[in-house]
C-alpha positions in Angstrom: -28.0 30.2 8.1 -26.5 33.8 7.2 -27.0 34.7 3.1 -24.1 35.9 3.0 -22.6 32.3 4.1 -24.6 30.4 1.5 -22.8 33.1 -1.3 -19.4 31.8 0.7 -17.3 29.3 -0.1 -17.3 28.8 -3.5 -14.1 28.2 -5.7 -11.6 31.0 -5.5 -10.2 30.6 -9.0 -13.8 28.4 -10.2 -12.1 27.2 -13.4 -8.1 26.0 -12.3 -9.6 24.3 -9.1 -12.7 23.1 -10.3 -10.3 21.8 -13.3 -7.6 20.2 -10.9 -10.4 18.5 -8.3 -11.8 16.8 -12.2 -8.5 15.6 -12.2 -8.1 13.8 -8.9 -11.7 12.5 -9.1 -11.2 10.8 -12.2 -7.5 9.8 -11.2 -9.5 8.1 -8.6 -12.2 6.6 -10.9 -9.9 4.9 -12.6 -7.9 3.2 -10.0 -10.6 2.0 -7.1 -8.8 2.0 -3.9 -6.6 4.7 -4.2 -7.4 7.4 -1.1 -7.4 10.9 -3.4 -6.4 13.4 -1.0 -9.0 16.4 -3.3 -7.5 19.7 -0.8 -10.4 22.0 1.0 -10.6 24.6 -3.0 -14.3 24.7 -0.9 -15.9 25.5 2.4 -19.7 24.8 2.3 -22.5 24.2 5.4 -22.5 20.5 7.3 -22.7 17.3 5.9 -20.9 18.5 3.1 -17.3 17.5 4.5 -14.4 19.2 2.1 -14.3 15.5 -0.1 -17.8 16.0 -1.0 -18.7 19.3 -1.1 -15.5 19.8 -3.3 -16.8 16.6 -5.9 -20.5 18.0 -6.1 -18.6 21.6 -6.7 -16.8 20.0 -9.4 -19.8 17.4 -11.2 -22.8 18.9 -9.9 -24.5 21.3 -12.4 -28.4 22.3 -14.2 -28.8 18.8 -15.0 -27.8 16.1 -12.5 -30.5 16.1 -9.4 -28.7 15.8 -5.9 -30.6 14.1 -3.2 -29.4 14.2 0.9 -30.6 11.8 3.4 -29.7 13.6 5.9 -33.2 16.0 6.6 -30.7 18.8 8.3 -29.2 19.7 5.6 -31.6 22.1 4.2 -28.0 25.1 3.9 -26.0 22.4 2.5 -28.9 22.4 -0.4 -29.3 25.9 -0.9 -25.4 26.7 -0.8 -24.8 23.9 -3.8 -27.8 24.9 -5.3 -26.7 29.1 -6.0 -23.1 27.4 -6.7 -24.0 24.8 -9.2 -26.9 25.6 -10.3 -27.8 22.0 -9.6 -31.8 21.4 -8.5 -31.6 19.6 -5.0 -34.4 16.7 -5.2 -37.0 15.6 -2.6 -37.4 12.4 -4.3 -34.0 9.9 -4.1 -35.5 7.3 -7.5 -34.6 10.8 -9.1 -31.2 11.7 -8.3 -28.1 11.6 -9.5 -25.8 12.6 -7.0 -26.3 11.2 -3.2 -25.4 12.2 -0.3 -25.6 9.4 2.1 -25.9 9.8 6.0 -22.8 7.9 8.2 -23.8 5.0 9.0 -26.7 4.5 6.0 -28.6 1.4 5.5 -26.4 -0.4 2.7 -29.6 -2.2 1.7 -31.8 0.7 0.3 -29.2 1.6 -2.3 -30.0 -0.8 -4.2 -33.3 1.8 -5.2 -31.5 4.3 -6.4 -31.0 5.7 -10.3 -28.8 1.9 -11.8 -29.5 3.1 -15.2 -30.9 0.6 -18.5 -28.6 -1.7 -20.3 -28.9 0.9 -23.5 -28.3 4.2 -21.2 -26.1 2.9 -18.2 -24.8 6.1 -17.1 -28.2 6.9 -16.0 -27.9 5.7 -12.7 -26.6 7.2 -9.1 -23.4 8.2 -7.6 -24.1 7.7 -3.8 -21.2 10.1 -1.6 -20.6 7.9 1.8 -18.8 10.1 4.6 -16.9 7.2 6.8 -14.5 8.2 9.7 -12.1 6.7 8.2 -10.6 5.4 5.0 -7.6 3.9 6.4 -8.4 1.7 9.8 -11.1 -0.3 9.0 -11.2 -4.4 8.8 -8.8 -4.4 5.4 -10.6 -5.8 1.9 -9.8 -6.9 -1.3 -10.5 -5.3 -4.2 -10.4 -6.4 -8.2 -11.4 -4.9 -11.2 -10.3 -2.2 -14.2 -8.0 -0.1 -12.5 -6.6 -2.8 -10.7 -3.4 -4.0 -11.4 -4.3 -7.4 -10.1 -5.8 -7.0 -7.0 -6.2 -3.8 -3.9 -6.4 -3.6 -0.4 -8.6 -0.9 1.6 -9.4 0.0 5.2 -12.7 2.6 5.4 -13.6 2.1 8.7 -17.5 2.0 10.1 -19.3 0.3 7.0 -23.0 0.0 7.4 -24.1 -3.2 8.3 -25.3 -5.3 4.8 -21.9 -2.9 2.6 -20.7 -6.6 1.0 -23.7 -7.9 0.1 -24.8 -4.4 -1.4 -21.9 -4.6 -3.5 -22.0 -7.5 -4.9 -25.7 -7.3 -6.1 -24.4 -4.1 -7.9 -21.9 -5.1 -9.0 -24.1 -8.3 -10.5 -26.4 -5.8 -11.9 -23.3 -4.3 -14.2 -23.3 -2.3 -16.7 -25.9 -1.2 -15.0 -26.1 -0.2 -11.2 -24.2 2.6 -8.6 -20.6 4.0 -8.8 -20.2 5.0 -4.9 -17.3 7.0 -3.2 -16.2 7.3 0.8 -15.7 10.0 1.6 -13.6 11.1 5.1 -12.4 15.2 5.5 -10.9 16.3 2.2 -10.0 12.4 1.0 -11.8 9.9 -1.4 -11.7 7.0 -2.3 -14.0 5.3 -5.8 -15.4 1.7 -5.6 -17.1 1.9 -9.4 -19.5 -0.9 -10.4 -16.8 -2.0 -11.7 -15.2 -2.6 -8.9 -15.7 -6.0 -7.2 -14.6 -7.0 -3.4 -13.2 -10.3 -3.9 -14.4 -13.0 -0.4 -11.3 -13.5 1.9 
């Protein structure tokens, strides 16, 4: 990839666009299961979908390490470091943000940083690309930010997803936060969110 491509694609108006993206991301985290469209305020190399790129361009910085599960993400990693200063790590156990690959084995997510009881915020946020946020098998969720229950239907979730999310919820206040990504849209499932068994 040409150097000029790595230098391109950042926020045209860094202050206003990052603030707008931040508000949308916080709305998604505060209302688990709600699909939010962040648009395409940045353009990044694959495998960064527009929502993942905007999310990381807004929240990643010099103090947050990022790990890419996809081995072919060198251009995306260089783009991210140039635009945010965030270091890209080869050690997933040190990552603040994790960009998973589609179909990532869910059982492995439990190896990412979970925080500690004194510092539960020292955990990882996982970004999982999915085929669709609407066309899959319906799942019922509950927890803070949901009045009673809500239904989500992401398509093509990896094997072991439900079991891994149950283990993660049981570790509260420790645990990872998960953001599902499709194109310019995202859906947040913080560690406080629980899947309701049918």
